[in-house]
C-alpha positions as CSV (number, residue, x, y, z in Angstrom):
1,M,-6.7,-97.3,23.0
2,S,-3.1,-97.9,23.8
3,Q,0.4,-98.6,22.4
4,K,-0.7,-102.2,21.7
5,E,-3.4,-101.2,19.3
6,L,-1.0,-98.8,17.6
7,L,1.7,-101.5,17.1
8,I,-0.8,-104.1,15.9
9,K,-1.9,-101.7,13.2
10,V,1.7,-100.9,12.3
11,F,2.7,-104.5,12.0
12,K,-0.4,-105.3,9.9
13,K,0.4,-102.5,7.5
14,A,4.0,-103.5,7.3
15,E,3.1,-107.1,6.5
16,M,0.8,-105.9,3.6
17,Q,3.4,-103.4,2.2
18,S,6.4,-105.7,2.5
19,G,4.7,-109.0,1.5
20,K,6.6,-110.6,4.4
21,K,4.9,-113.0,6.8
22,S,7.6,-113.7,9.3
23,K,8.4,-111.4,12.2
24,N,12.0,-111.1,11.1
25,G,11.0,-110.1,7.6
26,I,8.6,-107.5,8.9
27,A,11.1,-106.2,11.4
28,T,13.8,-105.8,8.6
29,Y,11.3,-103.9,6.5
30,L,10.3,-101.5,9.3
31,E,14.0,-100.9,10.2
32,S,14.8,-99.9,6.6
33,Y,11.5,-97.9,6.2
34,F,11.9,-95.7,9.3
35,E,15.5,-95.1,8.6
36,E,14.8,-94.0,5.0
37,N,11.6,-92.0,5.6
38,Y,12.0,-90.6,9.1
39,N,15.8,-90.7,9.5
40,Y,15.1,-92.7,12.7
41,L,17.5,-95.5,13.6
42,K,16.2,-98.5,15.5
43,N,17.6,-102.0,14.9
44,K,15.7,-105.0,13.8
45,K,16.0,-106.7,17.2
46,S,13.8,-103.9,18.7
47,Y,11.1,-104.5,16.2
48,T,11.1,-108.3,16.7
49,R,10.9,-107.6,20.5
50,Y,7.9,-105.4,19.9
51,Y,6.4,-108.1,17.7
52,D,6.8,-110.8,20.3
53,F,5.4,-108.5,23.0
54,Y,2.3,-107.1,21.2
55,I,1.5,-109.8,18.6
56,N,2.8,-113.1,20.2
57,G,1.9,-112.0,23.7
58,K,5.4,-112.6,25.2
59,T,4.9,-109.9,27.8
60,E,7.2,-111.4,30.6
61,G,4.8,-110.0,33.2
62,K,4.8,-106.4,31.8
63,E,1.7,-104.6,31.0
64,D,3.3,-102.4,28.3
65,L,6.6,-101.2,26.9
66,N,8.0,-97.7,27.4
67,L,8.4,-96.4,23.9
68,E,9.9,-93.0,23.2
69,S,7.3,-90.3,22.4
70,E,9.1,-89.4,19.1
71,F,9.0,-93.0,18.0
72,L,5.3,-93.3,18.9
73,D,4.6,-90.2,16.7
74,F,6.5,-91.8,13.8
75,L,4.6,-95.0,14.2
76,A,1.3,-93.1,14.2
77,N,2.3,-91.1,11.2
78,Y,3.2,-94.4,9.4
79,I,-0.5,-95.4,9.6
80,S,-1.7,-92.0,8.4
81,Y,-2.2,-90.1,11.7
82,E,-0.5,-86.7,12.5
83,S,0.9,-87.9,15.8
84,Y,0.4,-90.4,18.6
85,E,-1.9,-87.9,20.3
86,D,-4.0,-87.7,17.1
87,F,-4.1,-91.5,17.0
88,L,-5.4,-91.6,20.6
89,L,-8.0,-88.9,20.1
90,K,-9.4,-90.5,17.0
91,N,-9.5,-94.0,18.4
92,S,-10.7,-93.3,21.9
93,S,-14.2,-93.6,23.4
94,P,-16.1,-90.4,24.4
95,E,-15.1,-90.9,28.0
96,E,-11.5,-91.4,27.2
97,K,-11.5,-88.2,25.0
98,E,-13.0,-86.2,27.8
99,E,-10.4,-87.5,30.3
100,F,-7.6,-86.7,27.8
101,E,-8.9,-83.2,27.3
102,E,-9.1,-82.6,31.0
103,K,-5.5,-83.6,31.5
104,E,-4.5,-81.3,28.6
105,K,-6.2,-78.4,30.4
106,E,-4.4,-79.2,33.6
107,Q,-1.0,-79.4,31.9
108,N,-1.5,-76.4,29.7
109,P,-3.5,-73.8,31.7
110,K,-4.7,-70.7,29.8
111,V,-3.1,-67.4,30.7
112,K,-5.5,-64.7,31.6
113,P,-6.0,-62.0,28.9
114,E,-5.0,-59.2,31.3
115,V,-1.7,-60.9,32.1
116,L,-1.0,-61.3,28.4
117,G,-1.7,-57.6,27.9
118,L,0.7,-56.6,30.6
119,F,3.4,-58.9,29.1
120,Y,3.0,-57.4,25.6
121,T,3.0,-53.8,26.9
122,H,6.1,-54.0,29.2
123,F,8.2,-56.7,27.6
124,L,7.3,-57.6,24.0
125,S,7.5,-54.1,22.6
126,K,11.1,-53.7,23.7
127,R,12.0,-57.2,22.7
128,T,10.4,-56.7,19.2
129,L,12.4,-53.4,18.7
130,Y,15.6,-55.2,19.7
131,V,15.0,-58.1,17.3
132,L,14.2,-55.7,14.5
133,C,17.4,-53.9,15.0
134,I,19.4,-57.1,14.8
135,I,17.6,-58.2,11.6
136,L,18.3,-54.8,10.0
137,F,22.0,-55.0,11.0
138,V,22.4,-58.6,9.7
139,T,20.6,-57.7,6.4
140,L,23.0,-54.7,5.8
141,I,26.0,-56.9,6.5
142,F,24.7,-59.7,4.2
143,N,23.9,-57.3,1.3
144,S,27.3,-55.7,1.6
145,A,29.2,-59.1,1.7
146,K,27.2,-60.9,-1.0
147,K,28.3,-58.4,-3.7
148,E,31.9,-59.5,-3.2
149,S,31.3,-63.2,-2.5
150,K,31.3,-66.0,-5.0
151,W,28.1,-68.1,-5.3
152,M,26.9,-71.3,-6.8
153,Q,23.5,-72.9,-7.6
154,W,22.3,-76.4,-8.1
155,N,21.5,-77.2,-11.8
156,G,19.8,-80.5,-12.0
157,D,22.7,-82.8,-11.4
158,H,25.6,-80.5,-10.4
159,F,26.5,-77.2,-9.0
160,E,27.4,-74.2,-11.2
161,E,29.2,-71.0,-10.3
162,I,27.1,-68.0,-11.0
163,L,27.2,-64.2,-11.0
164,L,25.0,-62.8,-8.3
165,D,21.9,-61.4,-9.9
166,S,18.9,-61.1,-7.6
167,E,16.6,-60.5,-10.6
168,N,17.4,-63.8,-12.2
169,Y,18.0,-66.0,-9.1
170,E,16.1,-66.6,-5.9
171,M,18.5,-65.9,-3.0
172,E,17.1,-69.0,-1.2
173,T,18.6,-71.3,-3.9
174,L,22.1,-69.8,-3.8
175,R,25.1,-71.1,-1.8
176,P,28.5,-69.7,-1.1
177,L,30.9,-71.1,-3.6
178,N,32.5,-74.4,-2.4
179,E,35.3,-75.6,-4.7
180,N,35.0,-79.2,-3.5
181,L,31.2,-79.4,-4.0
182,L,31.5,-77.6,-7.3
183,E,34.0,-80.1,-8.6
184,K,33.0,-83.4,-7.0
185,F,29.3,-83.3,-5.9
186,K,27.3,-84.8,-8.8
187,K,23.9,-86.6,-9.0
188,I,24.2,-89.9,-10.8
189,E,21.9,-92.7,-12.1
190,G,23.1,-95.8,-10.2
191,D,23.1,-99.2,-12.0
192,C,24.7,-102.6,-11.7
193,E,28.0,-101.3,-13.1
194,T,28.4,-98.3,-10.7
195,E,31.3,-98.5,-8.2
196,Y,29.6,-98.1,-4.9
197,F,32.5,-98.9,-2.5
198,D,36.3,-98.3,-2.4
199,K,38.8,-101.0,-1.7
200,K,38.4,-100.7,2.0
201,G,34.6,-101.2,1.7
202,E,33.8,-97.5,2.4
203,A,30.8,-96.0,0.6
204,K,31.6,-93.9,-2.5
205,I,28.0,-93.1,-3.2
206,W,25.4,-91.4,-1.0
207,Y,21.6,-91.3,-1.3
208,G,18.6,-89.3,-0.2
209,K,15.1,-88.5,-1.3
210,N,14.0,-85.4,-3.2
211,A,10.9,-83.3,-2.6
212,K,8.9,-85.9,-4.5
213,K,10.1,-88.7,-2.2
214,E,12.2,-90.2,-5.1
215,L,15.5,-91.8,-4.3
216,E,18.5,-90.0,-5.8
217,F,22.3,-90.9,-5.7
218,F,25.3,-88.6,-5.3
219,T,29.0,-88.8,-5.6
220,L,29.9,-87.0,-2.4
221,Y,28.7,-86.8,1.2
222,G,26.7,-83.7,2.2
223,L,23.2,-82.3,2.2
224,H,20.6,-83.0,-0.5
225,P,20.7,-79.9,-2.7
226,E,16.9,-79.6,-2.8
227,T,15.6,-80.7,0.6
228,G,18.7,-79.8,2.7
229,K,18.5,-83.2,4.5
230,T,21.7,-85.1,5.3
231,L,22.6,-87.8,2.7
232,K,23.2,-91.4,3.8
233,P,26.0,-93.7,2.7
234,I,24.9,-96.4,0.3
235,T,24.5,-100.0,1.6
236,K,24.3,-103.4,-0.1
237,Y,20.7,-103.6,1.1
238,M,19.8,-100.4,-0.7
239,I,21.6,-101.4,-3.8
240,R,19.9,-104.8,-4.0
241,N,16.4,-103.4,-3.2
242,Y,16.4,-100.3,-5.3
243,I,19.1,-100.4,-7.9
244,C,20.5,-103.9,-8.9
245,E,18.9,-107.1,-7.6
246,D,21.9,-109.2,-8.7
247,Y,24.5,-107.0,-6.9
């Protein structure tokens, strides 16, 4: 099992999902999909080159392409595997699995128990005490400062300034007050009438997916208020495919 089998499965699934038959159509779909779902940027030309190499057999004398390990993990995940390593293990012959496991043992030798015991006794105990002291110090500083700081919390489609009350709010959902976000950061429902770009063609709307993988649109650049992921500037491609076909 190799990269070739992985890419063949990826292109086959992309063809079924997108409804496209041409390599350019499939490449365009994959470019958009991996950017939106994995925040991984790779242009359409790369996907068409992979298509030519693995599907059309235009190898130019090469046995395989050197794809980044991160990209291979994303590709494997796209076809429902945890990683490229998981793909290899579940699609390899018994002999290949045994060889793979042997290599793993060589690359990651186990540490003897007595060595680990010595490490914990002479190093980890002091290190743990040091870390606990730092955590305690930071906690005291934070508890002292938060009583005097102003805070805000996301409320569906906007931020609201709140009074700090640990009994009524979860501290993980609170943010230090930011006047700019409080005033200008809003979630909107985009439609064909929404003004997506300024006169210079710069994006005025940003988008990202919530925890349910649903697209949401915002009036200011920043982080998604629920997932914490960086929002992306709107594009005409996104508008036509997800908001307004006639844009």
